[in-house]
C-alpha positions in Angstrom: 24.8 -3.0 14.7 25.8 -3.1 10.9 23.1 -3.2 9.1 22.9 -3.6 4.9 19.3 -1.8 3.6 17.1 -3.0 0.9 13.9 -0.8 -0.4 13.0 1.1 -3.3 9.5 3.1 -2.5 8.4 5.7 -0.2 7.2 3.5 2.2 10.9 1.8 3.4 11.6 5.6 4.0 10.3 6.1 8.1 13.2 2.2 9.0 16.4 4.0 6.6 15.8 6.8 8.5 15.4 5.0 11.8 18.4 2.3 11.1 20.4 5.4 10.5 19.4 6.8 14.0 20.1 3.6 15.7 22.7 1.4 14.1 25.5 2.1 11.5 24.2 1.4 7.6 26.5 0.3 5.8 25.3 0.0 2.4 21.4 0.5 0.7 20.5 -1.9 -2.2 17.4 -0.2 -4.3 15.8 -0.9 -7.7 17.5 0.4 -10.9 16.0 3.9 -12.3 12.5 2.9 -14.0 11.1 6.0 -16.5 8.2 7.9 -15.0 5.9 10.6 -15.5 4.2 11.1 -18.6 7.6 11.9 -20.0 9.2 8.7 -19.0 12.0 10.2 -17.8 14.4 8.5 -15.7 13.9 8.5 -12.4 15.4 7.3 -8.9 13.6 5.5 -6.4 12.5 7.6 -3.1 14.9 4.9 -1.4 17.6 6.2 -3.8 16.9 9.6 -3.5 17.4 9.4 0.7 20.6 7.2 0.6 22.4 10.0 -1.9 21.6 12.9 0.5 23.4 10.8 3.6 25.8 10.1 1.5 25.4 5.7 1.8 26.8 3.8 0.1 24.5 2.2 -2.9 24.1 0.0 -5.6 21.5 -0.7 -7.4 21.6 -4.3 -9.1 19.3 -5.6 -11.7 18.7 -8.4 -10.4 20.8 -10.6 -7.2 21.4 -13.7 -8.7 24.4 -12.8 -9.8 27.7 -13.0 -8.1 28.4 -9.7 -9.0 25.5 -8.7 -6.3 26.6 -11.1 -3.6 30.2 -9.7 -3.3 29.3 -6.2 -3.1 27.0 -7.1 0.1 30.1 -9.3 1.0 32.0 -6.1 1.2 29.7 -4.0 3.3 30.0 -6.7 5.5 26.5 -6.3 7.4 25.3 -8.1 10.5 21.7 -8.1 9.4 19.9 -7.3 6.1 17.2 -5.2 6.3 14.4 -5.3 3.6 11.8 -3.2 3.0 9.1 -3.1 -0.2 12.3 -3.8 -2.0 10.9 -5.7 -5.2 13.2 -8.1 -6.1 13.6 -11.7 -5.0 16.4 -11.9 -2.3 18.2 -15.7 -3.0 19.3 -17.8 -0.4 22.5 -17.6 -1.0 21.6 -13.1 -0.3 20.2 -14.3 2.9 23.4 -16.2 4.2 26.1 -13.7 3.9 24.7 -11.4 7.1 25.1 -13.2 10.3 21.8 -12.7 11.4 19.8 -13.2 8.1 17.8 -10.7 6.4 15.0 -9.5 8.5 11.8 -8.2 6.4 8.8 -4.9 7.4 5.6 -6.6 6.5 2.3 -4.9 6.2 -0.2 -7.0 7.4 -0.7 -9.5 10.1 1.2 -12.5 9.2 0.2 -14.9 7.7 -2.9 -13.0 6.6 -2.0 -10.9 2.9 0.8 -12.4 2.5 2.3 -10.9 -0.9 2.6 -7.4 -2.9 -0.6 -5.6 -2.0 -1.4 -6.1 1.5 -2.7 -2.6 2.8 -5.3 -2.5 -0.1 -6.3 -6.0 0.0 -7.3 -5.3 3.9 -9.1 -3.0 2.9 -10.9 -3.8 0.2 -12.1 -7.3 2.5 -13.3 -4.6 4.9 -10.8 -5.9 7.8 -11.1 -4.5 11.0 -7.6 -4.5 12.2 -4.1 -4.8 10.3 -0.9 -4.2 11.5 3.1 -5.1 11.1 5.3 -8.1 10.9 8.9 -8.2 11.3 10.1 -11.7 10.0 12.9 -12.9 9.4 13.3 -14.0 5.9 12.8 -17.6 3.9 12.9 -18.5 0.8 9.6 -18.4 0.0 6.9 -15.4 -0.1 6.3 -13.6 3.0 6.8 -17.9 5.0 9.7 -16.5 7.4 9.0 -17.3 11.3 7.7 -14.1 12.7 9.7 -12.0 15.0 7.0 -9.5 15.9 3.5 -8.1 15.4 1.9 -4.9 16.4 -1.7 -4.5 15.1 -3.7 -1.0 14.9 -7.2 -0.8 14.0 -8.6 0.1 10.6 -11.9 2.6 10.6 -13.7 3.8 7.8 -11.2 7.3 7.5 -8.3 5.4 5.7 -7.7 5.0 2.5 -4.7 3.0 0.8 -2.2 6.2 1.7 -3.2 7.1 5.0 -3.3 3.5 6.1 0.5 2.9 4.7 1.4 5.9 6.0 0.6 5.1 9.5 2.4 1.5 9.3 5.4 2.8 7.8 5.9 4.4 11.0 4.9 2.1 13.2 7.0 -1.0 11.0 10.0 1.1 11.5 9.2 1.5 15.5 9.2 -2.2 15.9 12.2 -3.0 13.2 14.2 -1.2 15.6 12.3 -3.3 19.0 13.3 -6.3 16.2 17.0 -5.7 16.8 17.3 -5.1 20.2 16.2 -8.2 20.6 18.0 -10.0 18.2 21.0 -8.6 19.0 20.6 -9.6 22.9 19.7 -12.9 21.7 15.9 -12.7 23.7 13.6 -12.6 20.9 12.6 -16.3 19.5 11.1 -16.3 16.0 7.5 -18.4 15.4 6.7 -20.5 12.5 3.5 -19.2 10.3 0.3 -20.9 10.5 0.4 -21.5 7.1 -3.0 -23.2 6.5 -4.5 -19.7 7.5 -2.4 -17.5 5.3 -4.2 -15.7 2.2 -2.5 -13.7 -0.3 -2.6 -9.8 -1.8 -1.7 -9.8 -5.3 -0.3 -6.6 -7.0 -3.3 -4.2 -7.8 -4.6 -4.0 -11.4 -5.5 -0.9 -13.3 -8.4 -3.1 -14.2 -9.2 -3.1 -10.7 -10.4 0.4 -10.2 -13.4 0.3 -12.5 -16.5 0.4 -10.4 -19.5 -1.9 -11.3 -22.1 -0.4 -9.4 -23.9 -3.6 -9.0 -22.1 -3.7 -6.1 -22.6 -3.4 -2.9 -22.5 0.4 -1.8 -20.2 -0.9 1.3 -18.4 -2.8 -1.2 -17.6 0.2 -3.7 -16.9 2.4 -0.7 -13.8 0.3 0.1 -12.5 -0.1 -3.5 -12.7 4.0 -3.6 -10.4 4.1 -0.1 -8.5 1.0 -1.4 -7.2 2.6 -4.8 -6.7 5.9 -3.1 -3.8 7.3 -4.2 -3.3 4.5 -6.8 -4.8 3.7 -9.3 -7.7 5.2 -8.3 -11.5 4.1 -8.1 -12.9 4.8 -11.6 -16.5 5.3 -13.9 -17.8 6.9 -16.7 -20.8 9.9 -17.0 -21.4 11.4 -20.7 -18.4 9.2 -21.8 -15.8 10.7 -19.8 -13.8 9.3 -16.8 -14.6 10.6 -13.4 -12.2 9.5 -10.9 -13.6 9.0 -7.7 -11.5 10.0 -4.6 -13.7 9.8 -1.7 -17.6 8.3 -0.5 -18.8 6.9 1.9 -22.1 4.4 2.6 -25.2 6.5 3.0 -27.3 5.4 5.9 -30.6 3.6 5.1 -33.4 6.2 4.9 -31.0 9.3 4.5 -31.7 10.1 0.6 -34.9 12.5 -0.6 -34.9 11.7 -4.0 -37.6 12.1 -7.0 -36.6 8.8 -8.3 -37.6 5.4 -8.1 -36.2 3.2 -5.4 -36.1 0.7 -8.6 -33.6 2.7 -10.6 -30.7 1.2 -11.9 -27.9 0.5 -10.2 -25.2 3.4 -11.0 -27.9 6.6 -11.0 -27.1 9.6 -9.6 -30.3 10.0 -7.4 -30.2 13.0 -5.6 -27.1 15.6 -5.0 -27.0 18.1 -1.8 -24.1 20.6 -0.7 -21.2 17.8 0.3 -22.4 15.0 -2.5 -23.8 13.2 -5.2 -25.6 10.2 -4.5 -25.7 7.3 -6.4 -27.5 4.3 -6.3 -25.8 0.7 -6.4 -26.5 -3.1 -6.3 -27.6 -2.6 -2.3 -27.7 0.8 -0.8 -26.4 4.3 -2.0 -23.7 5.9 -2.3 -22.1 9.4 -1.4 -19.3 11.0 -4.3 -17.4 13.3 -2.1 -14.5 14.0 -4.3 -14.1 13.3 -8.0 -12.1 14.3 -10.8 -12.5 15.2 -14.6 -9.4 14.0 -17.2 -6.5 16.7 -17.2 -8.4 18.5 -14.1 -7.3 18.4 -10.4 -9.4 16.5 -8.0 -12.4 18.8 -6.6 -15.8 18.9 -4.0 -18.6 17.2 -5.8 -19.8 20.1 -5.1 -17.6 22.2 -7.0 -17.7 19.6 -10.0 -21.9 19.4 -9.9 -21.8 23.0 -9.8 -24.2 24.1 -13.0 -24.7 20.9 -14.2 -27.8 18.6 -13.8 -26.9 15.4 -13.0 -29.7 14.3 -11.4 -30.8 10.8 -13.5 -27.6 10.5 -15.1 -26.1 7.0 -15.3 -22.7 6.3 -14.0 -20.6 3.4 -15.5 
């Protein structure tokens, strides 16, 4: 099948690789280069780098609303347009160019978590399962009919980074299955139950600041959801402290000289593996942290030579 591909971040790479192995990729759309890093150097997207390495036809329009962008896609003569985390709105005119329309990989079980950050929102909400939806695209925000879905369990070991990798690989496999069904005419789309929809707005950096008055489980989810970006953070002694890994301490497992009534955010104990912090409800063990300008280290290495019990975070 002749496939045009639209994608930008690393999440899209397994799908592009799977398409190259099973179909003819006639062209790739990705977002324009963006400034990145401390030097704000113009940087190509992960998909652009992969497309150039594979010598695939490439276009980087600033918008798909122009006739020039539509003309480029027509020249590729795709039978289907596959979209994975592209990041630009696709007008209806674009979706009508390919005979089979536009097919999207979405990292949630639609209609739950429509929008930009389904993986992080699922972790923040404490969802016990998530998955991949292959969707026939329409003009709405992740509102098109569902072609295929696959579920996976969410565990307390998942971070946004590890869950994204797992879902990217799953999405690539399910995409190939969906294209086979579309090509054979054996795959029937089904409408989403719109009344059950929830939304996953873009993550804002301000969400990473920890409020120690919250429940320990809620803060643990925040740490996992914001790893690797923007990374949960707090303040100790006027200095930012980023938290990459933490877990809830079972009730009764903290041995501390401090009162159970001490304020949320107080470091109540430390051991060989972690710093234990009092929360609004329960205690949280910090196991991997980072000071400004330093690399992430274990809590044990961070605490070495410091007297931290009784200090206030936040």
